[in-house]
N, C-alpha and C positions, 0 to 999 in steps of 0.2 A: 122950228117948231117940231118938225119930224125928228130931228136929232134930239131934242129935249124929251120928246115923248118916248123915244127908244131908250134913253138913259133911265127915265123913270120906270119903265117896264123892267129893265135889267136890274135896277135896285130893288124893285118889288119881288122879283124872282129870287134874288140873293137873300132877301129877308125871309121869304117863305121857306127856302131851303135851310137856312140857319135855324129857324124856329123848329122845323121838322127834325133836324139833327139833334137839337137840344131835347126835344120831347122823346125821341127814340132812345137817346142815351140815358135819360132819366128812367124810362120804363125798363131798359136793359139792366141798369144798375139796381133798381128796386127788386126785380125778379131774380137775378143771379148773384148779387153781391150783398145780400142783407147780412148783418152781423150774426144773427142767430144761426143761419145756415152755415156760415163760415166757421163759427165756433164748434158746431156739431160735427162738421166734416173733419176739423183738425184734431179735436180732443177725443172723440169716441167713434171710431169707425164701426159700423154695424155689419156684422156677419149674419146673413140671413140663415136661420135654422141652427145656429151654433150656440144658442143660449142654453146653459146648463144650470141646474139648481145646486145646492150645497152637497148633494150626494152624487153628482155627476149625471143626473138624468137629463135627457134632451127635451127641454120644454117645448120647443117648436114642433117636435115630432109627436107631442101628446103624451110623453112619458112623465110620470111623477113617482116619488119615492113611496114605497109601501113598507111601513115599519114591521107589520106582521110577517111578511114574507122576506124582508131584508133584501129587496131588489127593486129596480126600476120597472114599471109596467104601465100599460095603457088600461085604465079601469074598464073600458068598454070591451076589451078583449079578454081580460083576466081580472076578476074581482079582487079587491084588496081586503080580503078577510081570511081568517084562519079556516082551514079545512075542518078543524075540530073546534066548534064553539059550544059553549055551555055544556061542556063535557067534564065530568068529575076527573080529577087527576091527582096523583101523588108523585111528587118528585123529590129528589135529594138536590139541594142547591148549595152553591158556593157563593156567599154574599160579597157584594162590592161595598167595602166599608165606607167609601166616600160618596155613596149614592143616596144615603138616607135623607128623606124629606120629612122632618118632624112635624111640620104643619099639616101636610096631607096624609101622613102615615103611610108612605110608600118607600120602596127602595128597589134596587136592581140586583139581580143575581144570575149566575151562570147555572143552568140546569143540568141534570144528569138522570139517566134512567136507573133502573134497579141494578144494572151492571156497573154502575159508578163511572161510566165513561162520560166525560164532560162534553156538553154541547158547546158550540162556539159563540152562539148569540146570547146576548144579555136579555133577560126577561124582566119586565116590570112586575113587582109584587105589590098588590093593593091590599090594605087591611081595613076592617070596619070595627065598630064598637063591639060587635059580637065575635070577632076573631079570637080564638083561644090561643094563648101563648103558654107553653109548658116545657118542662124537661122530660125527656124520654129516657128510660122506660117508666118513669114515675106514674104516668096515667095508667099504664097497663098493670103495674104492680100494686095499684090501689092507693098509693099515697100521692094524690093529686094536689098540686100547688100551681095555681095559675098566676100569670104575670101580665104585663102590658107592653105596648110598643116601646116605651122608654127603656124598659128592662132589656128588650131584644137589642135595641140600638146600643146601649151601654155594654152589654155582654159581647156583642160582635166587634164593636169599636175597640174594646180593650183586650181582645183576644191576642195572645202572643204566640200561638202555635203557627206552624208552617202552612197547614192546609186543613181547613175545618169546614164541615158541611152541616146542614140542618134539613129538616123535612118540612114540606109544605103539602097540605091537603087543601084542595080548592077546586075552582071551576075556571076553565079557560074562557076568557071574554072575547068578543068580536075583534078587538084591537090586538089580540095576542097576549095581553097581560093575564095574570092569574089573580082572581079574587080569592084571597086566602080565608078558609074556614078555620084551619088550625096551622100553627107553626110550632114545631117542636125541636128542641135542641138536645143533643145527646149529653148525658151526664159525663162529667170529667172523670 
């Protein structure tokens, strides 16, 4: 009887140890070997602080792209707005023939000062129903003839010259674009 009681105790201990090992193994497998964790580790290693946006700005460090200033910056350190906003401006522009948005009546151009030196950044030009389109010096010479955005688009799109500019009078907006009051093209 003592021998039978000893065997029964030994069998009980073996069963308890086996159950404990199965439970421990299940918990281990659930915590460390789940398929979603394995897939994440294998397919997309995460580099902390290395995420960049399409302009190369470090997102994790708080940088974002500022279209107005054409650079990455932290908005709490340097505001993303033009130093000159709502300021009247007159520029000579070289149009980007492929940037015309006929629905919104906008396009992009490279600007220049009165010295005709080109800037490097493209500027968005916005127009409204009240924007005047005309040939220069027609307005000055007294024979004014006004056109529309479609005329501007067709004229610039079909231009065969090597380098052609036009004038813009307007106001610099907060986003760096120009809201055009007048757009004038030189006479041929």
